[in-house]
N, C-alpha and C positions, 0 to 999 in steps of 0.2 A: 538409416538415422532417423532416430525417434523425432519426431515434429509433433507439438504442443499448442495447442491456440488457449490463452489464458485470457479469461475476462475479467474485471475487477472493480469493485466500486468501493466508495468509503463514505460516510456519513456521520455529523454531530449534530445534536440538537443543541443550539445555544453557541455553540463553535466559540469558546471550550464548553462543552458539556458531554452527557452521556454521549459516547460513539461506538461505531462498529465497521468492520470491513464485510464485502463479500466477494468470494472467488468461483469461479469456474472455470474448470481445467478440462479440456477435450483433447481427445487423441485416439482417432480413428474411431472405434466403436466405445471407447470408454470414456467416462463424463465421473467428474468428482465436485463436489462444492465443500466448500470451506468458509467459516465465518468466526467471531469474533468479539464480543462488545465490550467497551471499557466504560468506568464511572465518569471519568472527567480527560477530555482528550480535543484533538481537531479534528477538522475535515481532512485537513492536508495530512495529518497524521495517519488517518486512517486509509487515505489514498494510497500512501506509501506503503505503510504497512500490509496492505492487500498484495501488493504487487510482491514485497518481499515473501510474505507466507506461500503466496503460490508457488514462486519460484523454489522455495524452500522445500516445498512437496515433490519435486523433481527428482527422480531415482539415479537417473542417468547422466552422469557429467557429458557436455557436450551437445546437451539436447537442444534442438531447434526450437526457438519458442516464438509465437508472435503474440505479443500482449494488446490488448485493446481496452481504453483505458477513456474516460470520459474528463481526467484530470490534467489541464494543461500544465498545472505545477508539476507534474510526475514525467508526463512526455517531453515535455519542452525543456525541461532540465536535462534529460538523456540525451534526445534526438538531437538536440543543438549543443550538448556536448558542454553545459553549463557545470554538471556536477563535478566534471573532470576538472575543472578550474578550481571549484572550491574546493576539492580532495588536495589539491598542490598547494592550495593556501590555508589548509588545516581548518577547513570549515568556518573560518574566522565569520563571525558576524553573521552566519545563515543558521536561519531554524532547522531545528530536526537533526543535527550532527548524529546522534546516535543511529538514527534508522538509515541515513545515506550511505553510512559507513558497513552498516548491515547491508544495505541493497548493493553497494559494491561488492561487497566479498561473492555474495551469490550470484550477481550478474554474470561476474568474470567466470564463472563456472560453464556459463551456457553461450549460444549463440543467440541474442534476444534483440529485438526489433521492437518499436512499439508504433502502434498505431492509435492515433486520437479519435475518438468516436463521441458525436454530441449526447449527451445526457438527455433522457426522458425524450428519446426519438424512434421508440418503439423498435428498438435492436432487443429482439428476445433474451438473448444471453445478459446484456448490459443490464436491463429491466430486472431480472431474475437476482444478478449481484446487487441493485438497489435495494430489493426486497430483503436479500440475506441481511445486507449491512442494517439496514432501518430496524428490521429484527433484532440482530444482535446487540443494538443498541438500546433495547427495550427488555432485554430477557431480565430475569432475576440473577443475580449473584455475579455482577460486572466484574471483570477485572480491574484491577488498578495499571495504569499508565504510568509505570513508576518514574521514568527519565523525565516523562513531560509533569508531573505532579512535583516532584522534586526540583524541577526549573522553576516552575511557579512559585514554591514556598520558598527558594533562594531568592528569586526577585523581588518577592514582597518582604524582605529582610528576616523571615522566620528562622532560617539556616544563618547563623554566622560563625 
């Protein structure tokens, strides 16, 4: 059975503002880094998207994955099973339903457990993810977080 360790971190400058995520995947001797930046998003969206993209990068269903994250938002939502209650209620009143639905789809394909780690606590892979996230948020040609920007414009009355 394949076992993977997934480290992830998200960042947003201004929150909302330019943001990004960083991911480090490790399995045996294999190591892969992923990152992506967006022109306007939130820290929580990037924390969650990092986990999603990391899990989506796995090729074999049923992979045993340990996710290390410094995001209480993500870790507690899963480990305390809040996200499953949110799902039952259609994510009514919850932020980031687009990402939580995407998360649950990929989460259910693997055997995933989460471990919260303190951010900026000299954990090398977590520090690397933080660096990747910040660099991604500053890169040229940032992507558009379509759902987030549409939600923001809709709440401002731009879309009617």
